[in-house]
C-alpha atoms as an extended CHARMM CRD file, in Angstrom:
* protein
*
       198  EXT
         1         1  MET       CA            106.8230000000      134.1150000000      136.1540000000  PROA      1               0.0000000000
         2         2  LYS       CA            108.6720000000      132.1730000000      133.4600000000  PROA      2               0.0000000000
         3         3  ARG       CA            105.9570000000      129.4210000000      133.5450000000  PROA      3               0.0000000000
         4         4  PHE       CA            103.2320000000      132.0660000000      132.8780000000  PROA      4               0.0000000000
         5         5  VAL       CA            105.1410000000      133.4100000000      129.9200000000  PROA      5               0.0000000000
         6         6  LEU       CA            105.6670000000      129.9750000000      128.6100000000  PROA      6               0.0000000000
         7         7  ILE       CA            101.8800000000      129.1980000000      128.9490000000  PROA      7               0.0000000000
         8         8  GLY       CA            101.0990000000      132.4780000000      127.2720000000  PROA      8               0.0000000000
         9         9  VAL       CA            103.3920000000      131.6880000000      124.2120000000  PROA      9               0.0000000000
        10        10  LEU       CA            101.7890000000      128.1960000000      123.9990000000  PROA      10              0.0000000000
        11        11  ILE       CA             98.2440000000      129.6600000000      123.9950000000  PROA      11              0.0000000000
        12        12  ALA       CA             99.2240000000      132.1990000000      121.3670000000  PROA      12              0.0000000000
        13        13  VAL       CA            100.7580000000      129.4960000000      119.1050000000  PROA      13              0.0000000000
        14        14  ILE       CA             97.6150000000      127.3820000000      119.4370000000  PROA      14              0.0000000000
        15        15  LEU       CA             95.4460000000      130.2730000000      118.6310000000  PROA      15              0.0000000000
        16        16  LEU       CA             97.5100000000      131.6040000000      115.7470000000  PROA      16              0.0000000000
        17        17  SER       CA             98.2950000000      128.3890000000      114.0680000000  PROA      17              0.0000000000
        18        18  PRO       CA             94.8640000000      128.2860000000      112.2140000000  PROA      18              0.0000000000
        19        19  ILE       CA             95.4960000000      131.9320000000      111.0410000000  PROA      19              0.0000000000
        20        20  PHE       CA             99.0090000000      130.9470000000      109.7260000000  PROA      20              0.0000000000
        21        21  LEU       CA             97.6240000000      127.8170000000      107.9760000000  PROA      21              0.0000000000
        22        22  LEU       CA             94.6910000000      129.7160000000      106.5340000000  PROA      22              0.0000000000
        23        23  SER       CA             97.0330000000      132.4590000000      105.1500000000  PROA      23              0.0000000000
        24        24  ARG       CA             98.9630000000      129.6770000000      103.4350000000  PROA      24              0.0000000000
        25        25  GLY       CA             95.8160000000      128.2630000000      101.7810000000  PROA      25              0.0000000000
        26        26  GLN       CA             95.5030000000      125.4000000000      104.2800000000  PROA      26              0.0000000000
        27        27  ALA       CA             91.8920000000      125.4200000000      105.1280000000  PROA      27              0.0000000000
        28        28  ASN       CA             91.7530000000      121.6950000000      104.9860000000  PROA      28              0.0000000000
        29        29  LYS       CA             94.3960000000      121.3850000000      107.7220000000  PROA      29              0.0000000000
        30        30  ILE       CA             92.5770000000      124.0390000000      109.9370000000  PROA      30              0.0000000000
        31        31  LYS       CA             89.3570000000      122.0030000000      109.8690000000  PROA      31              0.0000000000
        32        32  LEU       CA             91.3450000000      118.8780000000      110.8430000000  PROA      32              0.0000000000
        33        33  PHE       CA             93.3280000000      120.8200000000      113.4570000000  PROA      33              0.0000000000
        34        34  CYS       CA             90.0490000000      121.8780000000      115.1350000000  PROA      34              0.0000000000
        35        35  HSD       CA             88.8190000000      118.3090000000      115.2800000000  PROA      35              0.0000000000
        36        36  LEU       CA             91.9970000000      117.1780000000      116.7010000000  PROA      36              0.0000000000
        37        37  LEU       CA             91.8350000000      119.5440000000      119.6580000000  PROA      37              0.0000000000
        38        38  PHE       CA             89.0090000000      117.4250000000      121.1000000000  PROA      38              0.0000000000
        39        39  HSD       CA             89.4100000000      114.1120000000      119.3880000000  PROA      39              0.0000000000
        40        40  SER       CA             92.1130000000      111.5380000000      118.4660000000  PROA      40              0.0000000000
        41        41  LEU       CA             92.9030000000      111.0030000000      114.7390000000  PROA      41              0.0000000000
        42        42  GLU       CA             91.3990000000      107.5440000000      114.9850000000  PROA      42              0.0000000000
        43        43  GLU       CA             88.0830000000      109.0700000000      116.3000000000  PROA      43              0.0000000000
        44        44  VAL       CA             88.0090000000      111.5470000000      113.4250000000  PROA      44              0.0000000000
        45        45  ARG       CA             88.6670000000      108.6510000000      110.9820000000  PROA      45              0.0000000000
        46        46  ARG       CA             85.8020000000      106.6020000000      112.4260000000  PROA      46              0.0000000000
        47        47  ASP       CA             83.5230000000      109.6610000000      112.5050000000  PROA      47              0.0000000000
        48        48  TYR       CA             83.8580000000      110.4870000000      108.8250000000  PROA      48              0.0000000000
        49        49  ALA       CA             83.7740000000      106.7450000000      107.8970000000  PROA      49              0.0000000000
        50        50  ALA       CA             80.5000000000      106.4080000000      109.7250000000  PROA      50              0.0000000000
        51        51  ARG       CA             78.8210000000      109.5920000000      108.0170000000  PROA      51              0.0000000000
        52        52  ASP       CA             76.3520000000      108.9570000000      105.3670000000  PROA      52              0.0000000000
        53        53  CYS       CA             77.7040000000      109.5570000000      101.9390000000  PROA      53              0.0000000000
        54        54  SER       CA             74.5070000000      109.1540000000      100.0220000000  PROA      54              0.0000000000
        55        55  GLY       CA             72.3480000000      111.7030000000      101.9170000000  PROA      55              0.0000000000
        56        56  PHE       CA             73.2930000000      115.3020000000      102.3820000000  PROA      56              0.0000000000
        57        57  SER       CA             71.9060000000      118.1600000000      104.4810000000  PROA      57              0.0000000000
        58        58  ALA       CA             70.0850000000      121.1320000000      102.9440000000  PROA      58              0.0000000000
        59        59  THR       CA             73.2070000000      123.2880000000      103.4280000000  PROA      59              0.0000000000
        60        60  GLU       CA             75.3710000000      120.7460000000      101.6750000000  PROA      60              0.0000000000
        61        61  ILE       CA             73.0060000000      120.6920000000       98.8360000000  PROA      61              0.0000000000
        62        62  ARG       CA             72.7460000000      124.3270000000       98.4700000000  PROA      62              0.0000000000
        63        63  ARG       CA             76.5800000000      124.6130000000       98.6260000000  PROA      63              0.0000000000
        64        64  GLY       CA             76.9910000000      121.6760000000       96.2430000000  PROA      64              0.0000000000
        65        65  SER       CA             79.6860000000      120.1730000000       98.3740000000  PROA      65              0.0000000000
        66        66  PHE       CA             80.3560000000      118.3910000000      101.6700000000  PROA      66              0.0000000000
        67        67  ASP       CA             83.3170000000      117.6960000000      103.8760000000  PROA      67              0.0000000000
        68        68  ALA       CA             85.2840000000      114.5640000000      103.8800000000  PROA      68              0.0000000000
        69        69  LEU       CA             88.4920000000      113.2790000000      105.5370000000  PROA      69              0.0000000000
        70        70  VAL       CA             91.1330000000      112.7780000000      102.8490000000  PROA      70              0.0000000000
        71        71  THR       CA             94.2620000000      110.7350000000      103.3100000000  PROA      71              0.0000000000
        72        72  GLY       CA             96.9000000000      109.7340000000      100.8740000000  PROA      72              0.0000000000
        73        73  TYR       CA             98.3150000000      106.2940000000      100.0480000000  PROA      73              0.0000000000
        74        74  CYS       CA            101.3680000000      105.1150000000       98.0190000000  PROA      74              0.0000000000
        75        75  LYS       CA            103.7620000000      102.2640000000       97.3420000000  PROA      75              0.0000000000
        76        76  PRO       CA            106.2270000000      102.0270000000      100.2650000000  PROA      76              0.0000000000
        77        77  ARG       CA            109.8160000000      101.0320000000       99.3800000000  PROA      77              0.0000000000
        78        78  ALA       CA            111.7190000000       98.6450000000      101.6270000000  PROA      78              0.0000000000
        79        79  GLU       CA            114.9600000000      100.8100000000      101.3690000000  PROA      79              0.0000000000
        80        80  ASN       CA            113.1090000000      103.6840000000      103.1490000000  PROA      80              0.0000000000
        81        81  PHE       CA            112.5670000000      101.8790000000      106.3310000000  PROA      81              0.0000000000
        82        82  ALA       CA            114.9590000000      100.9720000000      109.1470000000  PROA      82              0.0000000000
        83        83  ASN       CA            113.5370000000       97.5020000000      109.7340000000  PROA      83              0.0000000000
        84        84  ARG       CA            111.5750000000       94.9630000000      107.7080000000  PROA      84              0.0000000000
        85        85  GLN       CA            108.5060000000       94.9870000000      110.0840000000  PROA      85              0.0000000000
        86        86  ASP       CA            107.9080000000       98.7090000000      109.6880000000  PROA      86              0.0000000000
        87        87  PHE       CA            108.0730000000       98.1640000000      105.8800000000  PROA      87              0.0000000000
        88        88  LEU       CA            105.4850000000       95.2250000000      106.1160000000  PROA      88              0.0000000000
        89        89  CYS       CA            103.3550000000       97.5400000000      108.1880000000  PROA      89              0.0000000000
        90        90  ALA       CA            103.4720000000      100.2750000000      105.6190000000  PROA      90              0.0000000000
        91        91  VAL       CA            102.4970000000       97.8970000000      102.8320000000  PROA      91              0.0000000000
        92        92  GLY       CA             99.6660000000       96.5830000000      104.9450000000  PROA      92              0.0000000000
        93        93  LEU       CA             98.3950000000      100.0480000000      105.4550000000  PROA      93              0.0000000000
        94        94  ASN       CA             98.6420000000      101.2290000000      101.9020000000  PROA      94              0.0000000000
        95        95  CYS       CA             98.0780000000       98.0650000000       99.7170000000  PROA      95              0.0000000000
        96        96  SER       CA             96.7880000000       94.5600000000       99.5190000000  PROA      96              0.0000000000
        97        97  CYS       CA             99.2640000000       92.0220000000      100.8300000000  PROA      97              0.0000000000
        98        98  PRO       CA            100.7900000000       89.6840000000       98.1990000000  PROA      98              0.0000000000
        99        99  ASN       CA            101.0860000000       86.7070000000      100.7360000000  PROA      99              0.0000000000
       100       100  GLY       CA             98.1580000000       87.8340000000      102.9480000000  PROA      100             0.0000000000
       101       101  ARG       CA             98.0790000000       89.5920000000      106.2930000000  PROA      101             0.0000000000
       102       102  ASP       CA             99.8290000000       88.4480000000      109.4780000000  PROA      102             0.0000000000
       103       103  GLU       CA             96.8380000000       88.6410000000      111.7330000000  PROA      103             0.0000000000
       104       104  ALA       CA             98.8870000000       87.5890000000      114.8610000000  PROA      104             0.0000000000
       105       105  ALA       CA            101.0980000000       90.6970000000      114.4820000000  PROA      105             0.0000000000
       106       106  GLY       CA             99.9950000000       94.3410000000      114.8810000000  PROA      106             0.0000000000
       107       107  CYS       CA            101.0040000000       97.7630000000      113.6880000000  PROA      107             0.0000000000
       108       108  ALA       CA            100.0450000000      100.9190000000      115.3950000000  PROA      108             0.0000000000
       109       109  MET       CA            100.2930000000      104.6940000000      114.4880000000  PROA      109             0.0000000000
       110       110  GLY       CA            100.4220000000      106.8850000000      117.5270000000  PROA      110             0.0000000000
       111       111  GLY       CA             98.7070000000      104.1860000000      119.5430000000  PROA      111             0.0000000000
       112       112  SER       CA             95.1970000000      104.8670000000      118.1470000000  PROA      112             0.0000000000
       113       113  LEU       CA             95.2070000000      103.2280000000      114.5660000000  PROA      113             0.0000000000
       114       114  VAL       CA             95.9770000000       99.5460000000      114.6890000000  PROA      114             0.0000000000
       115       115  TRP       CA             96.1270000000       97.1040000000      111.6180000000  PROA      115             0.0000000000
       116       116  SER       CA             97.8710000000       93.8770000000      110.5350000000  PROA      116             0.0000000000
       117       117  PRO       CA            101.0880000000       93.9110000000      108.6150000000  PROA      117             0.0000000000
       118       118  CYS       CA            101.7600000000       91.7930000000      105.5140000000  PROA      118             0.0000000000
       119       119  HSD       CA            103.3450000000       88.3310000000      105.8980000000  PROA      119             0.0000000000
       120       120  ASP       CA            106.8440000000       88.7720000000      104.5150000000  PROA      120             0.0000000000
       121       121  PHE       CA            107.4450000000       88.5850000000      100.7930000000  PROA      121             0.0000000000
       122       122  ASP       CA            110.2630000000       89.1090000000       98.2360000000  PROA      122             0.0000000000
       123       123  ASP       CA            109.6400000000       92.7470000000       97.4410000000  PROA      123             0.0000000000
       124       124  GLN       CA            112.2460000000       92.6790000000       94.6400000000  PROA      124             0.0000000000
       125       125  ASN       CA            110.6560000000       89.9920000000       92.5760000000  PROA      125             0.0000000000
       126       126  THR       CA            106.8950000000       90.2140000000       93.6670000000  PROA      126             0.0000000000
       127       127  ASP       CA            104.5260000000       92.8510000000       92.3650000000  PROA      127             0.0000000000
       128       128  TYR       CA            102.7250000000       94.8040000000       95.2160000000  PROA      128             0.0000000000
       129       129  CYS       CA            100.8070000000       98.0020000000       95.3550000000  PROA      129             0.0000000000
       130       130  HSD       CA            100.4080000000       97.5500000000       91.5820000000  PROA      130             0.0000000000
       131       131  GLN       CA             96.7360000000       97.1320000000       91.0520000000  PROA      131             0.0000000000
       132       132  THR       CA             93.5590000000       98.9040000000       92.2880000000  PROA      132             0.0000000000
       133       133  ALA       CA             90.2010000000       97.1910000000       93.0290000000  PROA      133             0.0000000000
       134       134  SER       CA             89.3820000000       98.2070000000       89.4370000000  PROA      134             0.0000000000
       135       135  GLN       CA             92.1770000000       96.0790000000       88.0550000000  PROA      135             0.0000000000
       136       136  SER       CA             94.1030000000       99.1690000000       86.9860000000  PROA      136             0.0000000000
       137       137  LYS       CA             97.4760000000      100.4350000000       87.9270000000  PROA      137             0.0000000000
       138       138  PRO       CA             97.2330000000      103.0290000000       90.5970000000  PROA      138             0.0000000000
       139       139  GLN       CA             98.4760000000      106.4720000000       89.4520000000  PROA      139             0.0000000000
       140       140  ALA       CA             98.2430000000      110.1850000000       90.2600000000  PROA      140             0.0000000000
       141       141  GLY       CA             94.7270000000      111.4700000000       89.7830000000  PROA      141             0.0000000000
       142       142  THR       CA             93.0320000000      108.2770000000       91.1340000000  PROA      142             0.0000000000
       143       143  VAL       CA             91.3520000000      107.8400000000       94.4520000000  PROA      143             0.0000000000
       144       144  ALA       CA             89.8650000000      105.1320000000       96.7360000000  PROA      144             0.0000000000
       145       145  ALA       CA             86.2630000000      105.8060000000       97.8240000000  PROA      145             0.0000000000
       146       146  ASP       CA             83.1260000000      104.0870000000       99.1490000000  PROA      146             0.0000000000
       147       147  TRP       CA             81.7210000000      102.4530000000       95.8890000000  PROA      147             0.0000000000
       148       148  HSD       CA             78.2100000000      102.3990000000       97.4770000000  PROA      148             0.0000000000
       149       149  CYS       CA             78.0970000000      106.1520000000       96.9450000000  PROA      149             0.0000000000
       150       150  PHE       CA             80.9250000000      106.8580000000       94.4630000000  PROA      150             0.0000000000
       151       151  PRO       CA             80.8550000000      103.9470000000       91.9640000000  PROA      151             0.0000000000
       152       152  GLN       CA             83.9140000000      102.6130000000       90.2060000000  PROA      152             0.0000000000
       153       153  ASN       CA             85.2480000000      104.9180000000       87.4890000000  PROA      153             0.0000000000
       154       154  SER       CA             83.0270000000      107.9180000000       88.6800000000  PROA      154             0.0000000000
       155       155  THR       CA             84.6750000000      111.2590000000       89.1110000000  PROA      155             0.0000000000
       156       156  VAL       CA             84.9460000000      113.2430000000       92.3300000000  PROA      156             0.0000000000
       157       157  THR       CA             86.0900000000      116.7190000000       92.8190000000  PROA      157             0.0000000000
       158       158  ILE       CA             88.4020000000      117.2210000000       95.8170000000  PROA      158             0.0000000000
       159       159  ASN       CA             89.3010000000      120.7760000000       96.5990000000  PROA      159             0.0000000000
       160       160  GLY       CA             88.7340000000      121.7580000000       92.9860000000  PROA      160             0.0000000000
       161       161  GLN       CA             90.6500000000      118.8920000000       91.4370000000  PROA      161             0.0000000000
       162       162  ASP       CA             88.9920000000      116.0440000000       89.6640000000  PROA      162             0.0000000000
       163       163  TYR       CA             89.9270000000      112.3320000000       90.5310000000  PROA      163             0.0000000000
       164       164  GLN       CA             88.7230000000      109.1250000000       89.1420000000  PROA      164             0.0000000000
       165       165  VAL       CA             87.4720000000      106.4180000000       91.6110000000  PROA      165             0.0000000000
       166       166  THR       CA             89.3910000000      103.2900000000       90.8540000000  PROA      166             0.0000000000
       167       167  ASP       CA             90.0440000000      101.8800000000       94.2830000000  PROA      167             0.0000000000
       168       168  ARG       CA             88.3550000000      101.0570000000       97.5270000000  PROA      168             0.0000000000
       169       169  GLY       CA             89.4130000000       99.7930000000      100.9120000000  PROA      169             0.0000000000
       170       170  ALA       CA             87.8620000000       98.3450000000      104.1260000000  PROA      170             0.0000000000
       171       171  ALA       CA             88.5050000000      101.5970000000      105.9260000000  PROA      171             0.0000000000
       172       172  ILE       CA             87.4610000000      103.8960000000      103.0950000000  PROA      172             0.0000000000
       173       173  THR       CA             83.7830000000      104.1500000000      103.7930000000  PROA      173             0.0000000000
       174       174  GLY       CA             81.3150000000      107.0500000000      104.1720000000  PROA      174             0.0000000000
       175       175  ARG       CA             82.9560000000      110.3840000000      103.8090000000  PROA      175             0.0000000000
       176       176  ARG       CA             86.4590000000      109.0740000000      103.5630000000  PROA      176             0.0000000000
       177       177  PHE       CA             88.7570000000      109.3120000000      100.4650000000  PROA      177             0.0000000000
       178       178  ASP       CA             92.2490000000      108.0890000000       99.7960000000  PROA      178             0.0000000000
       179       179  ILE       CA             94.3010000000      109.7320000000       97.0740000000  PROA      179             0.0000000000
       180       180  TRP       CA             97.1300000000      107.8510000000       95.3680000000  PROA      180             0.0000000000
       181       181  PHE       CA            100.5460000000      109.5040000000       95.3400000000  PROA      181             0.0000000000
       182       182  ASP       CA            103.5370000000      108.1260000000       93.4150000000  PROA      182             0.0000000000
       183       183  ASN       CA            105.7060000000      109.6490000000       96.2750000000  PROA      183             0.0000000000
       184       184  CYS       CA            104.9950000000      108.5330000000       99.8050000000  PROA      184             0.0000000000
       185       185  GLN       CA            106.2240000000      111.8980000000      101.2020000000  PROA      185             0.0000000000
       186       186  ASP       CA            103.5070000000      113.7020000000       99.2330000000  PROA      186             0.0000000000
       187       187  ALA       CA            100.9740000000      111.1920000000      100.5100000000  PROA      187             0.0000000000
       188       188  PHE       CA            101.6730000000      111.9060000000      104.1640000000  PROA      188             0.0000000000
       189       189  LYS       CA            101.1060000000      115.6700000000      103.5060000000  PROA      189             0.0000000000
       190       190  VAL       CA             97.6080000000      115.4380000000      102.1060000000  PROA      190             0.0000000000
       191       191  LEU       CA             95.8190000000      114.5740000000      105.4320000000  PROA      191             0.0000000000
       192       192  GLY       CA             93.0480000000      116.9410000000      106.0200000000  PROA      192             0.0000000000
       193       193  ILE       CA             89.3430000000      117.6110000000      105.8530000000  PROA      193             0.0000000000
       194       194  TYR       CA             88.6080000000      118.5910000000      102.2420000000  PROA      194             0.0000000000
       195       195  GLN       CA             85.5080000000      119.9530000000      100.3300000000  PROA      195             0.0000000000
       196       196  ILE       CA             84.1040000000      117.3930000000       97.8780000000  PROA      196             0.0000000000
       197       197  ASN       CA             81.9090000000      118.6830000000       95.1670000000  PROA      197             0.0000000000
       198       198  PHE       CA             78.9590000000      116.8210000000       93.8030000000  PROA      198             0.0000000000
């Protein structure tokens, strides 16, 4: 009997989670949640990265927007990590590495997303995470995007807010965007599927 009650509660939580998120203005989280019911986060990332960002459906054109996977990136600080390798992995995920990448080592997030960490560097005396592909300093209100569709210094509107495209990345292709945050905690919270206006 207890098992059936537990299963019932679990099903109710799963079914009511989207309603709770929607009531808190979190439609972008609901869309991601629905994808994650059937796919891993890495599969969702690959799917949106592979989607054409230059051609849009009749519905998207009529609506004047399309959905995209949006993540956040930031400048990790060594003091926020328990060990050096985790810090080097975080820098490798968020920025260009000052001394290049350690291709022999690997970082993983939940077992699905794998990338190379940075070679060790003196983070107290070496600039890192300090320059975008546009050669400008990353700052709030800037975004990394696929420059084939969203050229350098163009503007995109994500969930009603304007961002300037100043950066790009190997994984930021298709319908993927990465918003810069000065605070890494805020960068973690932005993950979702957002409406991009064109």
